SEDREN-665784 format. One record per residue (C-alpha): residue number from 0; residue in one letter; x, y, z. Coordinates in pm, 1 decimal. Example, Ala and Ser with C-alpha at 12.3 -4.5 7.8 and 13.67 -1.06 7.14 Angstrom:
# SEDREN-665784
NODE,0,a,1230.0,-450.0,780.0
NODE,1,s,1367.0,-106.0,714.0
END
This chain:
# SEDREN-665784
NODE,0,x,23710.4,13335.0,4107.9
NODE,1,x,23721.4,13703.2,4023.6
NODE,2,x,23752.1,13757.5,3645.7
NODE,3,x,23950.2,14072.7,3718.3
NODE,4,x,24214.0,13877.9,3906.9
NODE,5,x,24550.3,13875.0,3737.0
NODE,6,x,24804.1,13599.5,3699.8
NODE,7,x,25174.8,13630.3,3642.2
NODE,8,x,25475.9,13403.5,3615.1
NODE,9,x,25734.1,13409.0,3890.8
NODE,10,x,26086.9,13386.1,3750.5
NODE,11,x,26414.0,13285.4,3914.7
NODE,12,x,26690.1,13531.9,3828.3
NODE,13,x,27028.4,13399.5,3707.2
NODE,14,x,27317.5,13632.8,3634.5
NODE,15,x,27477.0,13519.7,3306.1
NODE,16,x,27707.6,13810.2,3224.0
NODE,17,x,27779.8,14176.7,3282.0
NODE,18,x,27440.7,14348.1,3293.1
NODE,19,x,27279.1,14027.5,3161.2
NODE,20,x,27024.2,13816.7,3348.7
NODE,21,x,26828.6,13505.5,3257.9
NODE,22,x,26479.3,13482.2,3411.8
NODE,23,x,26363.8,13118.4,3426.3
NODE,24,x,25992.6,13041.0,3496.0
NODE,25,x,25922.7,12884.6,3836.2
NODE,26,x,25548.0,12895.3,3897.2
NODE,27,x,25221.5,13069.6,3822.0
NODE,28,x,25092.2,13309.0,4088.8
NODE,29,x,24764.1,13498.9,4126.3
NODE,30,x,24708.4,13852.6,4246.1
NODE,31,x,24703.3,14210.8,4120.1
NODE,32,x,24972.7,14431.7,3969.1
NODE,33,x,25031.1,14789.3,4071.5
NODE,34,x,25352.3,14915.5,3916.8
NODE,35,x,25614.8,14801.4,3999.3
NODE,36,x,25475.5,14541.4,4243.2
NODE,37,x,25268.5,14228.8,4186.7
NODE,38,x,25059.8,14160.6,4497.1
NODE,39,x,24966.6,13801.1,4580.8
NODE,40,x,25005.7,13643.4,4924.6
NODE,41,x,25346.0,13810.8,4918.8
NODE,42,x,25476.2,14115.7,4732.4
NODE,43,x,25682.8,14049.5,4420.2
NODE,44,x,25872.1,14304.9,4214.6
NODE,45,x,25835.6,14335.9,3837.3
NODE,46,x,26148.9,14389.2,3620.9
NODE,47,x,26088.9,14756.4,3548.9
NODE,48,x,26417.9,14910.8,3657.7
NODE,49,x,26784.9,14820.4,3680.4
NODE,50,x,26774.2,14850.4,4060.4
NODE,51,x,26478.8,14614.3,4098.2
NODE,52,x,26641.7,14354.6,3875.0
NODE,53,x,26975.8,14371.9,4055.7
NODE,54,x,26827.1,14358.2,4405.9
NODE,55,x,26570.7,14075.9,4369.8
NODE,56,x,26636.3,13705.5,4316.9
NODE,57,x,26279.2,13640.7,4204.8
NODE,58,x,26066.6,13859.5,3978.6
NODE,59,x,25716.1,13847.0,3829.5
NODE,60,x,25641.2,13922.2,3465.1
NODE,61,x,25415.1,13804.4,3179.0
NODE,62,x,25103.4,13932.8,3358.4
NODE,63,x,24746.5,13894.9,3229.5
NODE,64,x,24398.3,13927.7,3370.1
NODE,65,x,24197.9,13605.8,3384.2
NODE,66,x,23935.6,13762.3,3158.6
NODE,67,x,24192.3,13849.5,2891.7
NODE,68,x,24334.4,13497.1,2896.3
NODE,69,x,23986.9,13348.5,2859.2
NODE,70,x,23935.8,13580.3,2560.4
NODE,71,x,24273.1,13486.7,2410.7
NODE,72,x,24217.7,13112.4,2438.2
NODE,73,x,23842.5,13141.5,2374.0
NODE,74,x,23762.8,12916.9,2671.3
NODE,75,x,23561.6,12997.4,2983.8
NODE,76,x,23706.8,12744.2,3230.3
NODE,77,x,23940.1,12972.2,3423.5
NODE,78,x,24137.0,12698.3,3601.0
NODE,79,x,24199.3,12519.7,3272.3
NODE,80,x,24306.8,12845.4,3105.1
NODE,81,x,24555.4,12915.8,3384.7
NODE,82,x,24706.2,12566.7,3357.9
NODE,83,x,24721.6,12586.6,2979.6
NODE,84,x,24887.4,12927.7,2991.9
NODE,85,x,25162.5,12804.7,3225.5
NODE,86,x,25217.7,12492.5,3014.5
NODE,87,x,25283.3,12721.2,2717.8
NODE,88,x,25512.4,12954.7,2909.7
NODE,89,x,25706.5,12728.7,3146.7
NODE,90,x,25990.4,12665.6,2898.4
NODE,91,x,26022.2,13028.2,2785.8
NODE,92,x,26288.1,13233.0,2957.9
NODE,93,x,26353.6,13606.4,2942.7
NODE,94,x,26700.2,13747.7,2881.8
NODE,95,x,26725.9,14096.3,3034.3
NODE,96,x,26995.7,14342.2,2936.4
NODE,97,x,27037.9,14637.6,3174.1
NODE,98,x,27341.6,14793.5,3005.1
NODE,99,x,27152.0,15057.7,2806.9
NODE,100,x,26931.2,15348.9,2901.3
NODE,101,x,26625.0,15127.2,2871.5
NODE,102,x,26580.5,14770.5,2991.6
NODE,103,x,26585.8,14530.0,2703.2
NODE,104,x,26396.7,14198.9,2703.8
NODE,105,x,26449.7,13902.2,2473.0
NODE,106,x,26227.7,13594.3,2493.1
NODE,107,x,26388.7,13256.8,2418.8
NODE,108,x,26241.2,12908.7,2421.1
NODE,109,x,26467.9,12697.4,2640.0
NODE,110,x,26356.7,12375.0,2470.6
NODE,111,x,26512.1,12500.1,2148.3
NODE,112,x,26858.8,12480.1,2300.9
NODE,113,x,26827.6,12202.8,2560.1
NODE,114,x,26987.2,11859.6,2527.3
NODE,115,x,27089.7,11626.4,2809.1
NODE,116,x,27452.0,11577.5,2926.5
NODE,117,x,27622.9,11745.1,2634.0
NODE,118,x,27750.9,12093.0,2567.8
NODE,119,x,27657.4,12294.3,2261.0
NODE,120,x,27751.5,12649.1,2173.2
NODE,121,x,27552.9,12832.9,1908.8
NODE,122,x,27735.1,13141.5,1784.1
NODE,123,x,27826.2,13355.2,1486.4
NODE,124,x,28144.3,13249.1,1304.8
NODE,125,x,28246.4,13511.6,1048.6
NODE,126,x,27886.6,13636.7,1049.8
NODE,127,x,27751.2,13286.1,980.4
NODE,128,x,27543.3,13098.2,1242.1
NODE,129,x,27708.3,12775.9,1359.2
NODE,130,x,27710.0,12514.9,1636.7
NODE,131,x,28020.7,12394.3,1825.2
NODE,132,x,27998.8,12057.6,2004.6
NODE,133,x,28212.5,11940.5,2295.1
NODE,134,x,28361.9,11590.7,2322.8
NODE,135,x,28053.8,11447.2,2497.8
NODE,136,x,27826.9,11572.0,2222.3
NODE,137,x,28051.1,11426.1,1949.2
NODE,138,x,28080.7,11093.9,2134.0
NODE,139,x,27701.8,11079.8,2169.7
NODE,140,x,27662.6,11139.0,1794.9
NODE,141,x,27928.4,10882.3,1696.1
NODE,142,x,27775.7,10615.5,1920.0
NODE,143,x,27443.1,10630.6,1740.0
NODE,144,x,27401.8,10320.2,1520.9
NODE,145,x,27069.9,10380.4,1347.1
NODE,146,x,27111.7,10600.4,1040.1
NODE,147,x,26763.2,10751.8,1086.7
NODE,148,x,26848.8,10848.9,1445.7
NODE,149,x,27172.8,11012.8,1328.5
NODE,150,x,26979.6,11198.1,1059.1
NODE,151,x,26728.2,11323.2,1316.7
NODE,152,x,27009.4,11447.3,1543.0
NODE,153,x,27173.5,11633.8,1256.3
NODE,154,x,26837.5,11779.6,1156.7
NODE,155,x,26790.4,11895.3,1516.9
NODE,156,x,27121.6,12079.7,1501.9
NODE,157,x,27025.7,12229.0,1167.0
NODE,158,x,26689.6,12350.8,1298.4
NODE,159,x,26844.2,12496.6,1612.5
NODE,160,x,27107.6,12681.6,1409.5
NODE,161,x,26824.2,12826.0,1196.8
NODE,162,x,26635.8,12930.0,1511.5
NODE,163,x,26952.4,13088.8,1648.9
NODE,164,x,26999.8,13276.2,1320.4
NODE,165,x,26643.7,13409.5,1346.1
NODE,166,x,26700.8,13522.9,1703.8
NODE,167,x,27019.0,13694.6,1589.7
NODE,168,x,26828.5,13877.5,1318.3
NODE,169,x,26534.8,13969.5,1543.9
NODE,170,x,26707.8,14030.6,1877.1
NODE,171,x,27083.8,14045.5,1799.6
NODE,172,x,27147.9,13721.9,1990.0
NODE,173,x,27515.0,13637.7,1918.7
NODE,174,x,27588.0,13336.1,2141.3
NODE,175,x,27402.3,13069.5,2342.3
NODE,176,x,27582.5,12804.7,2549.3
NODE,177,x,27397.6,12494.0,2670.0
NODE,178,x,27539.6,12251.8,2926.0
NODE,179,x,27362.2,11950.3,3076.3
NODE,180,x,27029.2,12072.7,2950.3
NODE,181,x,27061.8,12427.9,3090.5
NODE,182,x,27135.3,12758.3,2921.7
NODE,183,x,27455.9,12879.5,3089.0
NODE,184,x,27555.0,13180.6,2880.1
NODE,185,x,27383.5,13425.4,2647.3
NODE,186,x,27550.3,13707.5,2456.4
NODE,187,x,27369.1,13981.4,2266.3
NODE,188,x,27475.5,14277.0,2054.5
NODE,189,x,27480.8,14572.5,2294.9
NODE,190,x,27451.3,14821.8,2010.7
NODE,191,x,27085.0,14746.9,1952.4
NODE,192,x,26831.9,14908.0,2184.0
NODE,193,x,26471.4,14801.1,2215.2
NODE,194,x,26251.6,14518.3,2331.4
NODE,195,x,26270.6,14193.6,2134.7
NODE,196,x,25971.9,13958.5,2120.3
NODE,197,x,25977.6,13601.9,1989.1
NODE,198,x,25718.2,13656.1,1717.2
NODE,199,x,25653.9,13287.9,1643.2
NODE,200,x,25575.7,13218.6,2010.0
NODE,201,x,25347.7,13519.3,2054.3
NODE,202,x,25159.7,13550.6,1720.0
NODE,203,x,24855.1,13362.3,1850.1
NODE,204,x,24828.1,13576.3,2162.0
NODE,205,x,24853.5,13888.7,1952.6
NODE,206,x,24525.5,13776.3,1799.3
NODE,207,x,24344.9,13976.6,2066.8
NODE,208,x,24596.4,14149.2,2289.5
NODE,209,x,24891.6,14374.7,2210.2
NODE,210,x,25167.6,14215.7,2421.6
NODE,211,x,25483.0,14367.6,2576.2
NODE,212,x,25451.5,14712.8,2432.9
NODE,213,x,25766.6,14916.8,2412.5
NODE,214,x,25789.3,15293.4,2390.7
NODE,215,x,25530.9,15425.6,2144.4
NODE,216,x,25642.4,15554.9,1809.6
NODE,217,x,25698.4,15931.8,1806.0
NODE,218,x,25373.7,16044.4,1635.2
NODE,219,x,25551.3,16326.9,1455.1
NODE,220,x,25778.0,16078.0,1277.6
NODE,221,x,25500.5,15838.9,1168.2
NODE,222,x,25447.3,15796.9,795.7
NODE,223,x,25076.5,15756.8,729.5
NODE,224,x,25167.6,15559.9,416.6
NODE,225,x,25373.9,15316.0,622.2
NODE,226,x,25086.9,15264.6,864.7
NODE,227,x,24842.1,15212.5,577.0
NODE,228,x,25070.3,14958.1,411.4
NODE,229,x,25126.4,14772.0,738.1
NODE,230,x,24750.2,14732.6,783.6
NODE,231,x,24689.9,14645.3,416.9
NODE,232,x,24938.7,14359.3,439.5
NODE,233,x,24707.7,14207.2,702.0
NODE,234,x,24357.6,14326.9,611.1
NODE,235,x,24221.7,14302.0,257.2
NODE,236,x,23928.0,14454.8,74.7
NODE,237,x,23904.5,14799.2,239.1
NODE,238,x,24182.5,15025.3,104.4
NODE,239,x,23988.5,15351.5,127.8
NODE,240,x,23854.1,15269.4,472.9
NODE,241,x,24204.0,15181.3,597.7
NODE,242,x,24336.9,15511.7,463.5
NODE,243,x,24070.4,15703.9,658.2
NODE,244,x,24121.6,15508.8,980.7
NODE,245,x,24502.4,15538.2,963.5
NODE,246,x,24472.8,15914.8,915.7
NODE,247,x,24234.1,15960.6,1209.7
NODE,248,x,24442.5,15743.7,1445.3
NODE,249,x,24764.3,15930.9,1369.8
NODE,250,x,24591.8,16266.7,1414.2
NODE,251,x,24449.9,16142.3,1746.5
NODE,252,x,24794.5,16028.2,1856.8
NODE,253,x,24938.4,16371.2,1779.5
NODE,254,x,24652.1,16560.5,1944.8
NODE,255,x,24671.9,16767.8,2261.8
NODE,256,x,24383.2,16802.9,2506.3
NODE,257,x,24299.3,17133.5,2340.6
NODE,258,x,24274.7,16958.4,2002.1
NODE,259,x,24072.9,16664.8,2126.0
NODE,260,x,24038.1,16328.8,1951.7
NODE,261,x,23782.2,16202.7,1700.3
NODE,262,x,23587.7,15878.3,1744.6
NODE,263,x,23502.3,15625.7,1473.3
NODE,264,x,23199.8,15403.3,1414.2
NODE,265,x,23281.3,15098.8,1197.0
NODE,266,x,22966.2,14905.3,1104.8
NODE,267,x,22996.0,14595.1,892.1
NODE,268,x,22943.8,14219.1,864.2
NODE,269,x,23124.4,13976.0,1089.8
NODE,270,x,23467.6,13875.8,964.5
NODE,271,x,23536.5,14164.1,729.1
NODE,272,x,23845.3,14282.7,920.1
NODE,273,x,23717.4,14556.0,1151.5
NODE,274,x,23900.0,14434.0,1462.4
NODE,275,x,24206.0,14317.6,1265.9
NODE,276,x,24247.3,14669.6,1128.1
NODE,277,x,24266.5,14823.3,1474.8
NODE,278,x,24493.0,14547.7,1607.5
NODE,279,x,24738.1,14604.7,1322.5
NODE,280,x,24735.3,14981.6,1379.9
NODE,281,x,24803.3,14929.5,1751.0
NODE,282,x,25097.9,14700.1,1676.8
NODE,283,x,25250.3,14947.4,1432.4
NODE,284,x,25201.4,15249.3,1656.5
NODE,285,x,25323.7,15074.8,1972.6
NODE,286,x,25019.6,15174.4,2177.2
NODE,287,x,24792.8,14952.8,2390.8
NODE,288,x,24465.4,14830.6,2245.3
NODE,289,x,24168.3,14693.2,2441.8
NODE,290,x,23855.2,14533.9,2300.7
NODE,291,x,23541.6,14581.8,2511.8
NODE,292,x,23242.7,14351.5,2474.0
NODE,293,x,22978.7,14623.8,2486.9
NODE,294,x,22697.1,14376.6,2548.5
NODE,295,x,22856.5,14283.0,2884.3
NODE,296,x,22905.9,14637.5,3010.9
NODE,297,x,22734.5,14741.3,3334.3
NODE,298,x,22748.0,15044.0,3556.8
NODE,299,x,23019.5,15044.1,3824.1
NODE,300,x,22913.5,14863.6,4140.3
NODE,301,x,22690.1,14615.6,3955.8
NODE,302,x,22809.2,14260.8,3893.9
NODE,303,x,22967.0,14253.2,3549.2
NODE,304,x,23231.9,14448.0,3358.5
NODE,305,x,23245.3,14825.0,3401.9
NODE,306,x,23424.3,15098.1,3208.5
NODE,307,x,23661.2,15127.3,3503.8
NODE,308,x,23749.0,14757.1,3474.9
NODE,309,x,23826.5,14792.9,3105.4
NODE,310,x,24041.3,15099.5,3165.9
NODE,311,x,24239.2,14910.3,3426.9
NODE,312,x,24298.2,14632.0,3171.5
NODE,313,x,24421.4,14893.6,2924.7
NODE,314,x,24649.6,15032.5,3196.0
NODE,315,x,24792.1,14682.0,3253.0
NODE,316,x,24849.3,14634.1,2879.7
NODE,317,x,25045.5,14959.9,2885.5
NODE,318,x,25287.9,14806.9,3137.5
NODE,319,x,25122.6,15022.5,3406.6
NODE,320,x,25232.6,15341.5,3229.3
NODE,321,x,24948.1,15588.4,3266.3
NODE,322,x,25057.8,15827.8,2990.1
NODE,323,x,25089.1,15538.9,2745.1
NODE,324,x,24747.0,15401.8,2844.7
NODE,325,x,24585.8,15744.8,2798.3
NODE,326,x,24708.4,15752.5,2436.6
NODE,327,x,24585.4,15400.3,2363.5
NODE,328,x,24294.4,15262.2,2165.2
NODE,329,x,23973.6,15123.4,2311.8
NODE,330,x,23724.8,14952.3,2080.8
NODE,331,x,23366.4,14876.9,2181.4
NODE,332,x,23283.3,14557.4,1995.1
NODE,333,x,22927.7,14428.0,1948.2
NODE,334,x,22817.7,14790.4,1978.3
NODE,335,x,22493.1,14706.1,1800.4
NODE,336,x,22404.4,14441.5,2061.1
NODE,337,x,22373.1,14690.6,2347.1
NODE,338,x,22091.7,14866.0,2166.3
NODE,339,x,21902.8,14536.4,2129.2
NODE,340,x,21892.5,14467.9,2503.8
NODE,341,x,21568.3,14528.0,2692.4
NODE,342,x,21729.1,14488.3,3033.9
NODE,343,x,21689.2,14786.9,3262.5
NODE,344,x,22052.3,14747.2,3362.1
NODE,345,x,22164.5,14846.9,3011.2
NODE,346,x,21986.6,15181.5,3008.0
NODE,347,x,22246.8,15368.9,3214.1
NODE,348,x,22528.1,15236.9,2992.0
NODE,349,x,22422.4,15462.5,2706.3
NODE,350,x,22458.2,15763.1,2936.4
NODE,351,x,22794.2,15632.8,3056.7
NODE,352,x,22910.0,15607.0,2694.1
NODE,353,x,22810.0,15968.6,2632.7
NODE,354,x,23038.2,16074.5,2915.5
NODE,355,x,23314.4,15841.6,2800.3
NODE,356,x,23314.8,15969.1,2441.2
NODE,357,x,23340.9,16329.1,2559.2
NODE,358,x,23640.1,16233.5,2773.7
NODE,359,x,23672.3,16249.5,3148.4
NODE,360,x,23893.0,16123.0,3432.2
NODE,361,x,23807.5,15787.5,3587.9
NODE,362,x,23911.2,15678.1,3935.4
NODE,363,x,24005.2,15310.6,3944.9
NODE,364,x,24024.0,15155.1,4288.2
NODE,365,x,24313.5,14909.8,4339.1
NODE,366,x,24477.9,14735.8,4632.1
NODE,367,x,24762.7,14984.5,4675.6
NODE,368,x,24637.9,15331.7,4591.2
NODE,369,x,24392.7,15444.3,4326.0
NODE,370,x,24470.7,15499.0,3959.5
NODE,371,x,24334.7,15795.3,3763.9
NODE,372,x,24290.4,15755.8,3388.1
NODE,373,x,24200.0,16055.2,3170.4
NODE,374,x,24013.4,15940.8,2856.4
NODE,375,x,24023.4,16271.1,2670.3
NODE,376,x,24303.1,16152.3,2438.1
NODE,377,x,24199.7,15788.1,2404.2
NODE,378,x,24109.7,15681.4,2051.7
NODE,379,x,23755.4,15545.8,2081.6
NODE,380,x,23610.8,15311.4,1820.7
NODE,381,x,23271.7,15144.0,1801.0
NODE,382,x,23232.3,14821.2,1602.8
NODE,383,x,22921.9,14621.2,1520.3
NODE,384,x,22743.1,14431.1,1244.0
NODE,385,x,22436.4,14662.7,1237.4
NODE,386,x,22283.6,14427.1,981.5
NODE,387,x,21952.1,14612.1,968.9
NODE,388,x,22122.9,14937.1,866.5
NODE,389,x,22240.0,14799.4,532.3
NODE,390,x,22006.0,14848.8,238.1
NODE,391,x,21954.9,14489.1,121.8
NODE,392,x,21871.1,14178.0,320.2
NODE,393,x,22147.2,13933.9,227.6
NODE,394,x,22366.3,13701.0,432.7
NODE,395,x,22655.1,13865.8,611.9
NODE,396,x,23018.8,13800.3,690.8
NODE,397,x,23157.2,13512.8,484.7
NODE,398,x,22809.6,13411.5,377.4
NODE,399,x,22703.1,13410.0,12.9
NODE,400,x,22843.9,13746.5,-77.0
NODE,401,x,22726.6,14015.7,-315.4
NODE,402,x,22803.2,14016.8,-684.7
NODE,403,x,23115.3,14192.4,-802.7
NODE,404,x,22910.0,14495.0,-909.8
NODE,405,x,22680.9,14543.0,-610.0
NODE,406,x,22687.4,14571.4,-234.7
NODE,407,x,22453.6,14654.7,51.0
NODE,408,x,22488.4,15026.5,119.2
NODE,409,x,22501.2,15146.2,477.1
NODE,410,x,22242.3,15407.6,576.4
NODE,411,x,22308.2,15590.3,907.0
NODE,412,x,21958.3,15741.6,901.0
NODE,413,x,21813.3,15398.7,973.4
NODE,414,x,21992.9,15418.9,1307.2
NODE,415,x,21750.4,15689.2,1417.5
NODE,416,x,21444.4,15558.9,1233.4
NODE,417,x,21473.9,15224.8,1411.3
NODE,418,x,21558.3,15390.5,1748.2
NODE,419,x,21879.3,15191.3,1776.6
NODE,420,x,22084.1,15478.2,1917.2
NODE,421,x,21992.2,15840.3,1965.8
NODE,422,x,22134.0,16116.1,1752.5
NODE,423,x,22267.1,16268.6,2074.8
NODE,424,x,22503.7,15972.8,2110.8
NODE,425,x,22591.5,15900.7,1746.4
NODE,426,x,22655.0,16266.8,1664.0
NODE,427,x,22948.0,16250.0,1907.6
NODE,428,x,23110.8,15996.0,1674.0
NODE,429,x,23203.6,16211.9,1372.9
NODE,430,x,23343.5,15935.4,1149.3
NODE,431,x,23125.6,15652.9,1016.7
NODE,432,x,23336.1,15413.8,806.7
NODE,433,x,23143.8,15101.9,695.6
NODE,434,x,23319.3,14774.0,611.5
NODE,435,x,23139.3,14584.0,337.2
NODE,436,x,23109.2,14214.4,255.9
NODE,437,x,23411.4,14046.0,99.3
NODE,438,x,23411.7,13896.4,-247.6
NODE,439,x,23551.6,13548.5,-314.9
NODE,440,x,23848.9,13709.7,-488.5
NODE,441,x,23934.4,13904.7,-173.4
NODE,442,x,23896.6,13590.7,39.0
NODE,443,x,24144.5,13417.7,-190.7
NODE,444,x,24390.5,13705.2,-140.4
NODE,445,x,24347.5,13676.3,238.2
NODE,446,x,24448.4,13308.6,222.7
NODE,447,x,24741.3,13354.0,-16.1
NODE,448,x,24874.8,13701.1,67.7
NODE,449,x,24770.9,13824.8,412.2
NODE,450,x,25033.9,13844.1,686.9
NODE,451,x,24765.2,13696.0,913.8
NODE,452,x,24709.1,13389.6,693.8
NODE,453,x,24768.0,13064.4,883.3
NODE,454,x,24833.6,12896.5,548.9
NODE,455,x,25133.2,13123.0,482.8
NODE,456,x,25252.2,13090.1,843.1
NODE,457,x,25244.0,12710.8,815.5
NODE,458,x,25413.7,12724.4,476.4
NODE,459,x,25701.3,12919.2,627.7
NODE,460,x,25720.3,12692.8,932.9
NODE,461,x,25722.7,12365.1,736.2
NODE,462,x,26005.9,12492.5,521.1
NODE,463,x,26203.1,12595.7,828.2
NODE,464,x,26124.8,12298.7,1049.8
NODE,465,x,26089.2,12006.1,807.4
NODE,466,x,26250.5,12139.6,487.7
NODE,467,x,25913.9,12063.7,324.1
NODE,468,x,25737.0,12275.1,63.4
NODE,469,x,25366.7,12329.3,135.9
NODE,470,x,25155.2,12363.3,-178.3
NODE,471,x,24781.5,12425.7,-213.7
NODE,472,x,24600.4,12328.3,-530.6
NODE,473,x,24345.1,12579.5,-657.1
NODE,474,x,24074.9,12330.6,-558.9
NODE,475,x,24188.9,12352.0,-192.4
NODE,476,x,24146.7,12730.3,-190.7
NODE,477,x,23807.6,12700.9,-360.4
NODE,478,x,23694.3,12439.7,-106.8
NODE,479,x,23801.0,12667.9,181.9
NODE,480,x,23600.3,12956.3,35.7
NODE,481,x,23299.8,12729.3,-21.6
NODE,482,x,23315.3,12615.3,342.2
NODE,483,x,23324.4,12979.6,454.2
NODE,484,x,23024.1,13064.6,239.7
NODE,485,x,22808.2,12799.0,403.3
NODE,486,x,22760.5,13011.7,715.8
NODE,487,x,22842.9,13355.4,854.3
NODE,488,x,23210.6,13300.5,923.8
NODE,489,x,23505.4,13524.1,1008.9
NODE,490,x,23878.6,13539.3,946.6
NODE,491,x,23923.1,13341.6,1267.4
NODE,492,x,23699.1,13068.8,1125.8
NODE,493,x,23902.2,13072.3,804.3
NODE,494,x,24228.3,13021.4,991.8
NODE,495,x,24071.3,12751.3,1208.1
NODE,496,x,23958.6,12567.1,895.1
NODE,497,x,24314.4,12580.3,762.1
NODE,498,x,24463.0,12452.3,1087.5
NODE,499,x,24206.1,12172.5,1109.8
NODE,500,x,24280.4,12063.5,753.4
NODE,501,x,24653.6,12033.9,834.3
NODE,502,x,24625.8,11829.7,1155.4
NODE,503,x,24678.0,11482.9,1003.7
NODE,504,x,24937.7,11606.6,756.2
NODE,505,x,25148.4,11743.7,1042.6
NODE,506,x,25132.9,11405.3,1215.7
NODE,507,x,25276.2,11243.1,903.0
NODE,508,x,25546.4,11509.4,872.0
NODE,509,x,25661.1,11423.0,1223.1
NODE,510,x,25650.7,11048.4,1152.9
NODE,511,x,25832.7,11078.0,821.1
NODE,512,x,26066.8,11361.3,910.2
NODE,513,x,26352.9,11377.4,661.2
NODE,514,x,26172.1,11165.5,399.0
NODE,515,x,25918.0,11418.1,265.0
NODE,516,x,25993.5,11702.6,26.6
NODE,517,x,25646.3,11832.9,-56.5
NODE,518,x,25301.0,11843.1,104.4
NODE,519,x,25013.4,11906.5,-137.7
NODE,520,x,24664.3,12006.9,-21.6
NODE,521,x,24364.6,11924.6,-240.3
NODE,522,x,23992.0,11999.3,-241.7
NODE,523,x,23932.8,11684.3,-34.8
NODE,524,x,24168.3,11803.2,240.9
NODE,525,x,23919.6,12063.7,367.8
NODE,526,x,23645.1,11807.4,433.7
NODE,527,x,23878.8,11523.2,536.8
NODE,528,x,24218.9,11615.5,681.8
NODE,529,x,24348.3,11263.1,609.3
NODE,530,x,24333.6,11330.5,236.1
NODE,531,x,24653.3,11499.5,117.4
NODE,532,x,24959.2,11417.9,-89.3
NODE,533,x,25313.7,11363.4,36.8
NODE,534,x,25589.2,11370.0,-224.6
END
């Protein structure tokens, strides 16, 4: 199977009101997208204009390349990834509003509102979220004999009202009617313009890919302080570095072709927040962001991933909008690994990168006409550990870190002394902004304060879903940090440790729903997820 192949979800269109449509997933299809058409065995239109939406009964959206999905789910079995992706998406519908100047999309999880053979209406009553039940729903509730079953039903209504309230706050959803297990009516506030995204459903995918980008922020209205703060809420330990990167990215976004853009080299240990910084900036700025595994790059025409392939992925992430793609961000990860390769095939890549950094127009061959991408205004970043370029030989990433008063200093001159990259190439990257190892204090802040912390996400979810307070003893945090320090581990590893430690506790929360008020994590919970306290 071609890793550049794309998959999308085919939706059945249902008209649910004036200028309102509900797109319900039908099946997964494979092919290639060339705006505004998705080509598989047949041609399918994508919901990119009012006319297309009105004229077609079936539409294709939610499009990804196979390679990107494998990266997102961190799994190489392409058939499994496709099946898993559709399992996640098959109960998520899209509400499309065509009443404004721009098409507006709202994602809703149909399972949130479905219940068999009864009618429920979730709406605002005097600005308060509420649920109205028909006679069948009331009869169903009254006929329940087991008090625990009644409690669970009432808790379901309570949770759904909370979810509805969140959708009202995020997407101005004002009414949802459900009949016989199907959403029959959706009302939204027509005074709000934009694209709404169900953040809870898409947070994990945002881990690597910026999804469903809207119009980019006007660069002349961007506050550099706001961008800095947005990143600092997610990435800890590099305030000065974040300030520099935020400044360069905004200046690049405002640049004309006469001004040109400035590239950035970010060396530093694994897991210190290099990629997370750029992802956060992309989200805030509303521009597409593509990570390139530099070690897998080959020249065009050779089996592997070429620059042209990566640019096409960036184009797809930009909703096939060339101007938006040309103002995006492309980050070459594992940049140090390319220099370590002795394969003859890697030699030409360094020359290709020289051309890419300078900026040129690439021709990308597609099924229906070629695409031309000018890279002159792309923000180009180069990330890598470059362990040998730091002064001291100590463990990296989340390994046993430096003392509070010392750190391994980065020395760019070693780049040339060790013949890693030539000065001809590196001199074209004017900004070198190292990320240094994180102290235990910073790791603690990441767990307890970062917007990317899975601990805080779970804490919020348990309160919303189970009305349970999640508490972590200091010993739990210390045990997490100790586990991180055993090996070179990243933020992803930290979050995976947290999720693993909560697996058995979540099972008990489901079994004892309504009977638990507090979940307490201890030092033993990290090593054995069965050891926790329920109060």
